[in-house]
C-alpha positions as CSV (number, residue, x, y, z in Angstrom):
1,M,0.0,-0.1,0.0
2,K,2.8,2.4,0.8
3,K,4.4,1.8,-2.5
4,L,1.1,2.4,-4.3
5,I,0.6,5.7,-2.4
6,G,4.2,6.7,-3.2
7,A,3.8,5.9,-6.9
8,L,0.5,7.9,-7.0
9,L,2.0,10.8,-5.2
10,A,5.0,10.7,-7.7
11,A,2.6,10.7,-10.6
12,L,0.7,13.5,-9.2
13,S,3.8,15.5,-8.5
14,A,5.1,14.9,-12.0
15,T,1.7,16.1,-13.7
16,A,1.8,19.1,-11.6
17,A,5.3,19.9,-12.6
18,A,4.3,19.5,-16.3
19,Q,1.4,21.8,-15.9
20,D,3.6,24.5,-14.5
21,Y,6.5,23.8,-16.9
22,P,8.3,25.9,-17.7
23,A,8.3,28.3,-14.7
24,R,11.8,29.8,-15.8
25,E,14.4,29.7,-18.4
26,I,15.4,26.5,-20.3
27,H,19.1,25.9,-21.1
28,S,19.5,24.4,-24.6
29,I,23.0,22.8,-24.9
30,C,24.9,22.7,-28.0
31,N,27.6,20.1,-28.7
32,F,29.7,22.3,-31.0
33,T,31.2,25.8,-31.2
34,A,29.3,29.1,-31.9
35,G,28.9,29.7,-35.6
36,S,29.2,26.1,-36.6
37,G,26.5,24.2,-38.7
38,A,25.3,22.6,-35.5
39,D,25.0,25.9,-33.6
40,I,22.8,27.3,-36.4
41,I,20.4,24.5,-36.0
42,V,20.3,24.7,-32.2
43,R,19.8,28.3,-32.2
44,Y,17.0,28.2,-34.6
45,Y,15.0,25.6,-32.7
46,S,15.7,27.2,-29.3
47,D,14.4,30.5,-30.6
48,K,11.1,28.9,-31.8
49,L,10.9,26.8,-28.5
50,S,11.1,30.0,-26.3
51,K,8.1,31.5,-28.2
52,L,6.0,28.4,-27.6
53,A,7.1,27.8,-24.0
54,G,6.8,31.5,-23.1
55,K,10.2,31.5,-21.3
56,P,13.8,32.4,-22.5
57,V,15.7,29.4,-24.0
58,I,19.3,30.1,-23.5
59,V,21.9,28.4,-25.8
60,E,25.0,27.2,-24.2
61,N,27.9,26.0,-26.5
62,R,30.0,23.2,-24.7
63,A,32.2,22.1,-27.5
64,G,34.7,19.4,-27.2
65,A,35.7,15.5,-27.9
66,Q,33.3,15.6,-31.1
67,G,30.3,16.3,-28.9
68,L,31.0,14.1,-25.7
69,V,31.4,17.2,-23.4
70,A,28.1,18.5,-23.8
71,T,26.4,15.2,-24.1
72,D,27.9,14.2,-20.9
73,Y,27.0,17.5,-19.3
74,V,23.3,16.8,-20.2
75,A,23.3,13.3,-19.0
76,K,24.5,14.5,-15.6
77,S,22.1,17.4,-15.2
78,K,19.0,17.5,-13.1
79,P,16.1,15.7,-14.8
80,D,13.5,18.6,-14.5
81,G,13.2,19.7,-18.1
82,Y,15.4,22.8,-17.8
83,T,18.4,21.3,-19.5
84,I,17.8,20.0,-23.1
85,L,20.1,18.7,-25.8
86,V,19.2,19.6,-29.4
87,T,21.9,17.3,-31.1
88,P,23.1,15.4,-34.2
89,A,22.1,12.3,-32.2
90,S,23.2,9.7,-34.8
91,S,26.6,11.1,-34.2
92,T,26.8,12.2,-30.5
93,L,24.6,9.1,-29.1
94,A,24.6,6.3,-31.8
95,T,28.3,6.5,-33.1
96,A,30.1,7.7,-30.0
97,P,30.2,4.4,-28.2
98,H,31.9,2.8,-31.2
99,I,34.7,5.3,-31.7
100,F,35.7,6.2,-28.2
101,K,37.2,3.7,-25.8
102,H,35.6,5.5,-22.8
103,V,32.2,7.2,-23.2
104,P,31.0,8.7,-19.9
105,F,27.4,8.1,-20.4
106,D,25.0,5.4,-21.7
107,P,23.1,6.6,-24.7
108,L,20.1,4.3,-23.8
109,K,20.0,4.6,-20.1
110,D,21.1,8.1,-19.3
111,F,18.7,10.0,-21.7
112,A,14.9,10.2,-22.1
113,P,14.3,10.6,-26.0
114,V,12.0,13.5,-26.8
115,T,11.7,13.4,-30.6
116,T,13.6,13.4,-33.9
117,I,13.6,16.7,-35.8
118,N,15.5,16.6,-39.0
119,S,18.0,14.6,-40.9
120,L,20.9,15.7,-43.4
121,A,23.7,14.5,-45.6
122,F,27.4,14.9,-45.2
123,T,29.7,15.9,-47.9
124,I,33.2,15.6,-49.4
125,A,34.6,19.0,-49.8
126,V,37.8,20.6,-51.4
127,D,39.4,24.0,-51.6
128,A,37.5,25.8,-54.4
129,A,40.7,27.1,-55.8
130,K,41.8,23.3,-56.6
131,P,41.0,21.8,-60.1
132,Y,39.0,18.9,-58.6
133,R,35.6,18.6,-60.3
134,R,34.7,14.9,-59.3
135,I,35.6,12.5,-56.7
136,D,37.8,10.7,-59.1
137,D,39.9,13.8,-59.4
138,L,40.4,14.0,-55.6
139,V,41.4,10.3,-55.5
140,A,43.9,10.7,-58.3
141,A,45.5,13.7,-56.4
142,L,45.5,11.8,-53.1
143,R,47.4,9.0,-54.7
144,T,50.2,11.4,-55.6
145,R,50.5,12.6,-52.0
146,R,52.8,10.9,-49.4
147,D,50.6,8.3,-47.6
148,D,47.7,9.5,-49.6
149,G,47.5,12.9,-47.9
150,F,45.2,14.2,-45.1
151,Y,41.5,14.7,-44.5
152,G,39.7,16.7,-41.7
153,T,36.4,16.7,-39.7
154,Q,35.0,17.9,-36.4
155,S,32.4,15.1,-35.9
156,N,31.8,11.4,-35.5
157,S,29.8,11.1,-38.6
158,G,32.4,13.0,-40.7
159,Q,35.1,10.5,-39.4
160,V,33.0,7.6,-40.4
161,T,32.3,9.3,-43.8
162,G,36.1,9.7,-44.4
163,E,37.1,6.3,-43.2
164,L,34.5,4.5,-45.4
165,F,35.4,6.8,-48.3
166,K,39.2,5.7,-47.7
167,Q,38.3,2.1,-47.3
168,M,36.3,1.9,-50.6
169,R,39.2,3.4,-52.5
170,G,42.0,1.6,-50.8
171,L,43.6,4.9,-49.5
172,K,45.7,5.5,-46.3
173,T,44.7,9.2,-46.1
174,T,45.4,10.4,-42.4
175,Y,42.5,11.6,-40.3
176,V,43.1,15.1,-38.6
177,P,40.4,16.0,-36.0
178,F,39.2,19.5,-35.5
179,K,37.3,21.2,-32.7
180,A,35.6,23.5,-35.0
181,T,34.7,23.8,-38.7
182,G,36.4,27.2,-38.9
183,D,39.6,25.6,-37.9
184,A,39.2,22.8,-40.4
185,L,38.3,25.4,-43.3
186,A,41.6,27.2,-42.4
187,S,43.5,24.0,-42.7
188,L,41.9,23.1,-45.9
189,L,42.5,26.6,-47.5
190,G,46.1,26.5,-46.2
191,G,46.9,23.1,-47.8
192,E,47.5,21.2,-44.6
193,V,44.5,18.9,-45.4
194,D,43.3,17.7,-48.7
195,F,39.6,17.4,-48.2
196,L,36.9,17.8,-45.5
197,A,34.2,15.3,-44.5
198,V,31.6,17.8,-43.2
199,D,27.8,18.3,-42.8
200,A,25.9,19.8,-45.7
201,T,24.5,22.5,-43.3
202,W,28.0,24.1,-43.0
203,A,29.4,23.0,-46.4
204,S,26.4,24.5,-48.3
205,T,27.1,28.1,-46.8
206,M,30.8,27.8,-48.0
207,H,30.0,26.5,-51.4
208,P,31.0,27.4,-54.1
209,H,33.0,30.5,-53.0
210,K,35.6,28.9,-50.6
211,I,35.1,25.2,-50.8
212,R,33.7,23.0,-53.7
213,I,31.4,20.0,-52.8
214,L,32.2,16.9,-54.8
215,A,29.7,14.6,-53.4
216,V,26.8,14.2,-50.8
217,T,26.8,11.1,-48.7
218,S,23.2,10.3,-48.7
219,A,21.6,7.7,-51.0
220,R,19.7,10.3,-53.0
221,R,20.7,13.8,-54.0
222,S,19.9,16.6,-51.5
223,A,17.1,18.8,-52.5
224,T,19.2,21.9,-51.4
225,L,22.2,20.8,-53.4
226,P,20.5,19.0,-56.5
227,E,23.5,19.8,-58.8
228,I,25.8,17.6,-56.4
229,P,26.1,13.9,-57.2
230,T,26.0,11.3,-54.5
231,L,29.0,9.0,-53.7
232,V,26.7,6.1,-55.0
233,E,26.5,7.8,-58.5
234,Q,30.4,8.1,-58.5
235,G,31.2,4.5,-57.8
236,F,30.6,3.9,-54.2
237,P,27.9,1.4,-54.2
238,G,25.7,1.3,-51.0
239,F,27.3,4.3,-49.6
240,D,24.6,6.0,-47.5
241,I,25.4,8.3,-44.4
242,S,22.4,10.3,-43.5
243,P,22.8,11.5,-39.9
244,W,19.6,12.7,-37.9
245,W,19.0,15.0,-35.3
246,G,17.0,14.7,-32.1
247,V,16.1,16.0,-28.6
248,V,16.9,14.5,-25.5
249,V,16.7,15.2,-21.7
250,P,18.3,13.7,-18.7
251,A,16.8,10.1,-17.8
252,G,14.1,10.5,-15.2
253,T,12.6,13.8,-16.6
254,P,9.0,13.7,-15.8
255,R,7.1,12.0,-18.7
256,P,4.5,14.9,-19.1
257,I,7.3,17.3,-19.4
258,V,9.0,15.1,-22.1
259,E,5.6,14.9,-24.1
260,K,5.1,18.6,-23.9
261,L,8.6,19.3,-25.3
262,A,7.9,16.7,-28.1
263,A,4.8,18.4,-29.0
264,W,6.4,21.8,-29.2
265,F,9.2,20.6,-31.3
266,N,6.8,18.8,-33.8
267,Q,4.8,22.1,-33.9
268,I,7.9,23.9,-34.8
269,N,8.7,21.4,-37.6
270,A,5.1,21.7,-39.0
271,T,5.6,25.3,-40.0
272,A,6.4,26.4,-43.5
273,E,9.0,28.7,-42.1
274,T,11.0,25.7,-40.5
275,R,10.8,23.6,-43.8
276,Q,12.2,26.5,-45.7
277,F,14.9,27.1,-43.0
278,L,15.9,23.4,-43.1
279,A,15.9,23.3,-46.8
280,R,18.4,26.3,-46.8
281,A,20.5,24.3,-44.4
282,A,20.3,21.1,-46.6
283,L,18.1,19.4,-44.1
284,D,14.9,17.5,-44.2
285,V,12.1,17.5,-41.8
286,F,12.2,14.3,-39.6
287,P,9.2,14.4,-37.1
288,G,8.7,11.8,-34.4
289,S,7.9,11.0,-30.9
290,P,9.6,9.8,-27.7
291,E,8.8,6.1,-28.7
292,S,9.9,6.4,-32.2
293,M,13.2,8.1,-31.3
294,A,13.9,5.7,-28.6
295,A,13.3,2.8,-31.2
296,L,15.4,4.5,-33.8
297,L,18.2,5.1,-31.4
298,K,18.5,1.3,-30.5
299,T,18.7,0.4,-34.3
300,E,21.1,3.2,-35.1
301,I,23.6,2.2,-32.4
302,E,23.7,-1.2,-34.1
303,R,24.0,0.2,-37.6
304,W,26.7,2.7,-36.8
305,G,28.6,-0.1,-35.0
306,R,28.7,-1.9,-38.4
307,Y,29.8,1.3,-40.1
308,V,32.6,1.9,-37.8
309,K,33.9,-1.9,-38.1
310,L,33.6,-1.6,-41.9
311,A,35.6,1.7,-41.8
312,K,38.1,-0.1,-39.6
313,I,38.1,2.9,-37.1
314,E,40.1,2.1,-33.9
315,P,38.4,3.5,-30.8
316,Q,40.2,6.7,-29.5
């Protein structure tokens, strides 16, 4: 009886908390640096969320370790709905356990999924001043470099993209990690790396003036970059890396709050303004629910595990 009463009181408390939620500002954590493609996405959704929630949504950039720093921060935050993570979840949650020897959180146990929000492609990009027009041009140039040159990225998905690309062409190209896309761009334009494996959100803002996108990694061409061929079209059969974004909160966050957040994010996605914004950022709307995101995360952890093994990535 005591347990039943305790459970009933907890349920009533959670319901009351959700009714009052939010009573103060919400902190939206970004895995990457200000000005990055990820930061643009986080700030857009955070601004729209603040209007629906009626309270400020403050973006905090906690970059480092390809997203681990911010993700771990949220995992250890108070589960009250006032700390949320808008994140490229297929990278920071599904891929991370496979490419790091020590991940300080459990992607399935330490978070409550809220909803998926969008998906995107990655790109293979080079310095626009170079004469490369197709992937074969880049591959031929890499083969003239000592140990097949260098490539850079600032994310887990970018590393998987680069390593799969290498594996399918028998290249030894050295991976160079970057904390921020700005640093990666500087190294590309300075000739320190030969190509970047970066998200289409950021790459599309730099193309064609500073960088040239040679390929997208999705199975089909991007609606935003319809002139850019896929890797599949250029002789990489079955190549399909289409990372997706989602929202999570710390495990233990009251279910009514999770559902309220999910409804707000899906409301944001339902607007023509958001669809246009995402299209400009080379993204597609990917609505969901707490249940659908939880199921997807489980299957994606398995899928990205296969990708990492195929790419022969050694955990760092």
